[in-house]
DOFI-313649 format. One record per atom (N, C-alpha, C): residue in one letter; x, y, z. Coordinates in steps of 0.05 Angstrom, whole numbers, plus 5000, padded with zeros to 4 digits. Example, Ala and Ser with C-alpha at 12.3 -4.5 7.8 and 13.67 -1.06 7.14 Angstrom:
A526448865156A524649105156A526449345156S525749555142S527349795143S525850015157
***
This chain:
M901443258455M902843048440M905843058447S906942818451S909742808460S911642868437D914242928445D916242988425D916742748407T916542498418T916942258402T914842238380A912342298387A910242278367A910642478345E911542718352E912042928331E914242838312M916342698322M918542608305M917542388285V915842208295V914741998278V913142118255D911442328262D909842458241D911642598221E913742708230E915542868212E916842688191F917442438197F918842258178F916942068164K914342118164K912541948148K913241968118P913341748104P913941758075P911641888060E912342018038E910342148021E909841977996F907241947988F906541787965F904741947946E905142207945E903442377929E904142367899K906642327892K907442327864K906642067850E906042087824E905341857809E907941687804P907641417804P910041247799P911041287771S913641287767S914841317741S914841047726C915141057700C915140807684C916740847659S917640637648S919040637622S918640367608K919240357582K918740117567K921040067547S922139827547S924139747527S922739607504V923139707480V921839607456V923939477438N923639217433N925439077415N923939027389E925039117367E923639097341E925739067319T924838997295T926638977272T926139197252V928339297241V928139487218V928639317193N926539287176N926639097154N927139237127G928439097110G928839187083G929438957065S928938987039S929238767020S930738846995H931838646982H933438686957H932838456938Q932338516914Q931838306893Q934438276876F935438036874F937937976860F937237796836T937837896812T937337746788T939937656775I940037406768I942437286755I941637206727K942437366707K941937306679K944337156668G943736956651G945936786640G946936596661Y945136466675Y945936286696Y947836066686S947335956663S949035736653S951935826648L952336086643L955036186639L956636206665A955136206688A956436236713A957535976724K956535756713K957435496723K960335446714G961735286730G964535226724G966435426735M965535616751M967335806764M969135666784G968035456796G969535306816G968435356844S968835156862S967835186889S969135426903G967535556919G968535796933G968436046917K967836036891K967536276874K964636356874C964136616875C961336706878C960736936860I958136976856I956937206843I955837386865S956437636865S955637816886S953438016876S951438066893S949438266887S950638546892D949238746884D949939016892D949539046922I950939246933I950639306962I947939436967F946439346988F943939476995F944039537025T942539727034T942639817062T940139757076V940339647100V938039587118V938939647146G937439807161G937939857189G940539997194G941540157175G944040307178G946540137171Y946239897162Y948439727154Y948239647125D950539597113D950639507085D950739197084W949339087064W949138797061W949538717032A950238467028A950538367000A949738067000I948837976977I948037696973I950337566957Y951237326966Y953237176951Y952036916942F952236866915F951136626903F953436466892Y953736206900Y955936036892Y954835826873P955135856846P954035666827P955135386830D957735356839D958935096842D959235026872G957835166889G957835106917G960135236932K959735256958K961735376975K963935186983N963234926986N965134726995N966134546973P968734506971P969734316950P968834036954E968333956980E967533676984E964733606973D963133806966D960533756955D960633696925S963033736913S963433666884S961333806866S960734056872S958934216855S956134106853M955333936873M952633816872M950534016882Y951334226897Y949434416908Y950334696900V948334886899V948935166898V948735266926S950335466933S950435586960S949535876958V948135966979V947236246980V947736357008F948936597010F949536717036F948837017035I948237127058I947837407062I950137507080A951537717071A953937807086A953538097095L954638147119L954938417129L957138557114A956538767099A958538887081A959539157091S958939227115S959939477127S960939417155D962339607166D963339577193D961039557213G961239357231G959239327252G960139117272T959339147296T960138957317T957638837329D957438567329D955238427341D952538527330V952238537304V949738617291V947838377293R945538417305R943538207308R941438247287A940738017273A938838047251A937337787246L935037817233L933537587222L933737597191F933437367179F933837357150F931637197136E931237257111E929437097094E930537097066L930736847055L931636817027L929336687012T928736796989T926536696972T927536656944L927236416934L927836356906L925136366891L924936536871L922336596858L921636386837D919136286840D918036106820D917136266796Q918336236773Q917736406750Q915636286732S914236076741S912135956726S909436106730G909436286750G906936426757G905236276776K906036046785K904435886804K904935966833G906836136838G907336236865G908636036884K909735826874K911035616891K913935686896H914335906911H917036006916H918435836937K921035816936K922635676956K923435886977V922435857002V922836067022V924135947047H926336077055H927636017081H927336277098S925736267119S925136517134S925336477164H926336677177H926336687207H924236867218F922737007200F920837207209F918237077219D917536837210D914936727217D915236497238R917536477251R917836277272R919936357292A919636257316A921536327337A924136167335L926336307338L928936177338L929736097366E930835857369E931535767396E933535947410S935436047395S937536217407S937136507400G934836587390G934336867383G935536937356P935537187349P936637277323P939537207321Y940537187296Y943337127291Y945037377296T947437327305T949337547311T951637527292L952037747277L954337767259L956437947272K958837827276K960837947293K962138197281Y962638187255Y964138407243Y963738397213K964938587199K964738607169K965738347157G964238227140G964937977127G963537737139S962237767163S960737547174S958337487156M957637237155M955537147136M953636957149W951236937137W949236737144W948136627118G947636367118G946436247094G946535947093Y946535837069Y946335547065Y948435447046K950135267056K952035137038K950634957018R948534827027R947034657009R944234777005F944135006992F941635146989F939734996970F940734876948F939134736929F940834546913R939934296909R941434106892R941334216864R943734236851R943934376826R942334246804T942333976802T940833846781T937833896783S936833916808S934033976812S933434266805L935234446812L934834726806L934634776776E936334646761E936534706732E934234586716T932634406729T930334296715T927734406727S927934606744S925634716758S924634976745D922335066756D921235326747D922535566759Y924635526775Y926135746787Y928035876767I928535736745I930235836724I928535856698K928436096687K926936136662K928536316644N928836236619N930436386600N933236436610D934336226624D937036236635D937336456656C935136516669C935136736689C934036626716L935336706737L934636626764L934236876781I932036886797I931437116813I931037036842M932237186860M931837136889M931437396904N929837386925N929337606942N930637556969C931837766980C933037747007C931837957025T930937877048T929838067068T931638047093V932438277103V934038297127V932538457148G932338357172G931138507194G933138557216V934138797218V936138867238V934738927264V935638797285V934338827311V935239097324R933339247333R933839497347R932339497373T933639617393T932339657420T932239947426R929840037434R929540317441R927940337468L928440547482L927240587508L925140807506E922740747515E920540937515E919941017544G919641277548G918841377575G916441567572P915241637593P912841807592P913642087584K911842217568K912242497561K911742677585Q913642847592Q913343007616Q911443237612Y911543357588Y909843597583Y908643577555S906343687552S905143697525S903243927524V903044047500V901244277495V899644207470N897044227472N895344177449N895444407430V896144347405V896344547384V893944527366P892344737363P889944727346P890744717316H888944617300H889344607271H889444897260S890844927238S891045197226S888245277216S887545527221S885045637212S885445857191M887945877181M888546097162M886846077137G886545827126G885045797102G882145877106Q880945807129Q878245887134Q877946187137G879946307150G879846597152G880046747126L881846647108L882046777082L879546727065K878346487068K875846437053K873646627062E873446677088E871446867098E871847147087I874447237085I875047497073I874147507044L874747287029L873947277001L870947296998E869547137014E866547127011E865347397020A866547527039A865447787048A866448017031E868347967013E869448166995E870748397010V872048337032V873348537049V876048607036G876448867030G878948967019G879648876991C877748786976C878348686949C879248916931D881148866913D882149076895D882248986866I881048766859I880948676831I878248536826V877148576802V874648446794V875148276769F874248036770F874447856746F871747826734R871547876708R869047836693R869347566679V867747376688V867947106677V865147026667G864847026640G862146976629G860147186639D858047096651D855947286661D856347346690E858547256702E858947296731E861447466737S861447576761S863747736770S864847626796F867447636799F868747546824F870747756833R870447836858R872348026870R874447876886A876947976886A879147846899A881248046907H883547936917H885748096926H888248036910K889348246897K891648196880K894048076894L894548166919L896948066933L896647766939I894347676947I893947396953I894147226927L892947326906L893147186880L896047166871A897547386874A900347396865A902047206881A901347186907A902947006925A902546716918R900346646906R899646366901R900146276872S900046466853S900346396825S902346566810P904446446798P906446596783P905146756760V902946656749V901646786727V900347046737F898947036759F897747286770F899947476780R902147376790R904347546799R905447706776A905847566753A906847706729A904847906718Q902247836720Q900148006709Q899848256725F900148236751F899648476768F902248626776F904448476779F906848606790F909348546774G909148416750G911448356734G912348596718L914448556703L915648776687L913648896668V911948726657V909948826638V907148826651G907048786677G904448776691G903449066697D900949076706D899749336712D898849336741R900249476758R899549486787R896849626791N896049796772N893549946776N891149806763L891549576753L889449426740L887249356761D884749416755D882649356775D880449186763E880649106738E878648926725E879948756704V879248496703V880348316684V878048146672T878048116646T876147946633T877447676627V876147466636V877247196633V875547046613N876946946592N875546796571N876246506573D874546336562D875046046559D875145896586I874146016607I873945866633I871045906643D869745686650D867045696661D867045836688P865046006694P864946136720P865145946743T863945716741T864045526763T866945436768I868445386747I871245306749I872945526761F872445766752F874045996763F873446036793K870945996801K870246016829K871745806845A871745556834A873145336848A876145396850M877245516830M880145576830M880745796851L878945996853L879346206874L879146086902L877245906906L877045776932L879545626939F880745486920F883245356926F885445556933I885645766918I887745966923I887646076951Y885246106961Y884946226988Y885046017010T884345767005T884145567026T886345357024D887645317000D889545106995D888344826996K885744816992K884344556992K882744526966L882444276958L880644226935L877744276944P876344466931P873644536940P871644306937E869744296954E867644096952E865844176928V864743966915V863144016891V860744186897H859444136920H857044286927H857544576933D860144646939D860844926944D860845096919V861244966896V861545126871V859545056850M858244826851M856444736830M853544766838D851844846819D848944836824D847644696801S845044686801S843644536780S843944656753S844644916751S844845046725S847745046715S849544916730S852344916721S852744766695S854344876678S854844746652S857044536653T858444506676T860644326678T859744036683G857143996689G856043726692G856943586716T858143346713T858843176735T861243276750S861643146774S864043206790S866643156774T866742926760T869142866745T869643076723N867543156710N867843366689N868843626701M867843696725M868743946738M871743926745I872643696756I875443666763I877243666738Q876243556716Q877843566692Q878243846682H876144006683H876444296675H878144446696L877944376721L879444506742L882444446738L883044206730L885844136725L887044306702A885444346682A886344516659A886844796668A885044906686A885445176696A887945196714A888344986730A890744976747A893244986731D893244846709D895644846691D895945116678L893845246671L893945506659L895145716677Y894445706703Y895445906722Y897745806740N898945586732N901345476746N900745426775L898445306781L897745236809L898444936812D900944876818D901944596817D900544416837R900044516861R898744346882R895944286873L894444486863L891744436854L891744226831K893644246814K893844056792K894143766802V895943736822V896343466834V893843366849L892543546863L890043476877L887943386857C887743516834C885843436813C886643156802E889243116798E890142856789E889242636808S889642686834S888942486854S885942426854K884342636852K881442606852K880442456827L881642516804L880842376780L881642086781C883842016794C884541736798C882441586814E881441726835E879341596852E876741556836E876241726817E873641716803E873841576775L876041446769L876341316743L874241106739T873141106715T871340886706T872140806678A871240576669A871940486643A870840676621V868640816627V867441006608V869041266607S870141356630S871441626630S874541616627V875741376629V878641366630V879941466605A878841416581A880041516557A880141816555T877941946564T877942236565T880042346585T880142216608T882142296628T884942256619L885442036604L888041986593L888942196573A887142286556A887742496537A888342756552L886842816573L887343056590L890043036603A890742806614A893342776627A895642826607E895342726582E897442766562E897643056554Q895343186551Q895343466543Q896643656563H896243596589H897243766610H899643656625Q900943456613Q903443336623Q903143246652C901043086657C900642966684C901642676683A904142636689A905442376686A904142166704Q903642236729Q902542036748Q899741956739L898042146732L895342086723L895341926698K897141986680K897341836654K898041546659A899941496677A900741226683A898541066695V896941186713V894641056726V892540986705C892041176687C889941136666C890740906647L893240896640L894140686622L893840406635K894640396660K894440136675K891440056679F889740256685F886940206689F885640106663A886240246641A885040186616A885939916605A888439836611A889539586601A888539346617N887239396639N886139176655N884039026638P884338756635P882438606619P879538646627A879038706653A876338736663A875138996653N876839196644N875839456636N876039496605L877839346593L878639406565L876339406546G874439216548G872239206529G870539466530V869839556554V868239796557V869740046548V872440046554V874040276547V874040316517T874540096502T874740126472T872140186459Q869840146473Q867240216461Q866340496469S867840636486S867040896497S867441116476E865941326479E866241556461E868941686464G869941686489G872641806494G874841656479F874541396477F876641236463F876541296433R874141316422R873941386393R875241656387H874841846406H876142106403H879142076405L880041906423L882841866428L884141746403E882841566389E883941446365E884341656343Q882541846342Q882742056321Q884742276328S884742356353S886242596360S889042526370C889442286381C892042226393C892641926389P893241836366P893741546361P896241446376A898141636383A900441546398A899741436425L897641556437L896741456463L895541176461V894141126439V893040856435V895340646433C897540726419C899840556418C901040496445E901140706462E902140666489E900340476505L897740506501L895840326515L896240036506L896739996480L897239726471L899839606482K901839776485K904339686497K903939616526T902439776540T901839716568T900339456571L898439406553L896939156553L898738916548A900538946528A902338726521A904238646543S905038846559S907038786580S905738716607A903038736609A901638686634A902038406645D901838206628D902037926636D904837876646E906837976631E909637926639E910238056666D909338306670D909838446695D908538316719S906138206715S904738086737S906037826748S907737706731S909037456740S911637506754M912537756756M915037826769M914537986794L915837906817L915538056841L917238306840P916238536848P917838786845P920038796867S922238946860S924338996880S923339196900R923839156925R922939346946R925139536954K927539496944K929639676952K931039806928R932439636911R933539736887R933839506867G934439566842G934639356823G936839166829G936538916819G938638716824G941038766806S943138616810S945538636795S946638356790S948438336771S949738076766S952638116760I954238126780I957138166777I958437896780F959737796758F960837526758F963637526768G964437286779G967237226784G968437336810L966837426829L967937536853L968537316872D971037306882D971937096901D972237216928I970437146947I970637256974I972237066991A974837076990A976436887005A976436937034A975937177043A976037237072A973337247085A971237157070A968537167081A967936907096G966336927117G965536687132G962736617126E961536437141E958836357136E957536257162A954836237161A953336117182A951735897170A951535667183A950235437171A947335447175D945935237165D943035207167D942135207196D939535247200D938435257227D939134997243G939835037268G940434807285G943234707281G944734817263G947534727258G949534907271M951634957257M953835107269M954235367253A954535587267A955035847253A958035897254E959036007232E961836067230E962236337217S963836507229S964336767217S967336827216S968037007199S970837067197S971237367193N973637467201N974237747196N976337757174P977037997165P978838027142P981637897148N982337857174N984937737181N984737437182M982437317174M982137027173M982036897200R981537047221R981136927248R978336827249R978036567256R975336447257R974336417285V971836477289V970536447315V968136257311R968036037326R965935837322R964135827347R961535807343R959735777366R957535587358R956435457377R954235257372R951635367383Y949435297369Y946735377377Y945435157392
***
């Protein structure tokens, strides 16, 4: 082979490596705020350019505020329209965002007035707010005479929702290295030690059954066991404990949780001779045991399971249990479930409800209050960020605005320099 051929071979390009790749992802970080104006009629007469401001809310790392002008933004409109704007309330340069303004129909018919950029493409893309004080909105958001005779005002109250979507761009590249991490097997290992009774140093006598366990593991999981075995009045040499008022099946389930940190399956602890009956009944008793031994996670797991298994027949009993053991989340779910018109008839005819009337009449009163407020709550959309506010008389003299779609956007800085651009 000639020297020339060897040189050609030496400089052949290599294509062994995989081609690299990356991806630019453009997306919005969304957040909402509900703004309630109570005493709308008292806000009128403030004058053009005078506004009511919402509380500050944060979306995408920036602060925002809603400005409502009862007499309009422009003097030339002679207070014929109300104006609504969304303003950038924190320092920022060229913040790009999408907006949605919703005036809530309070008749319950759901005929809300919505101006949204989220469900349609904008010809010039998202709006750009240049600096703090830049605004977007509508000078002629609604004719005032039409608004005041509409279902958008009820009991002299007006409610609007504002959603802001801040545009973010991030770069994704391939992961260079990865290691598969197996799931933890600690719980399974401890369960096997419990079942094999390896190294056990304490015996529990529960009814007609006995359970062997490890004092250190029990003490690590339960403050009650820690005090019993290693507290100031505890007995480190204790090797046998008699447990009263707990069914053996429930105690076994509690031990399984202590060793595995999982809610045990019903078939692992119950058999045909078990006195705890149904799965729901077992979980109810297990919740009581968890409360007795300060096993907070087990208590919450039982609450969650009981929520899944709620029925119109069992909810009254579960409600009484939640009240007795201070399970606030479970209690709230039970009240809402029982107050549902579809369930209420069966609930009030159940044996658990009759017991509730006799043993805890205060809970029955709470149920009636929940029922009374259900209709009112269902007609109001919840706030997704924080409660609204109604601060009257704020005059934003240095704030700018952006006009309706297809029009002209106008923004201003605190020094009153105006920058105008056309879409």
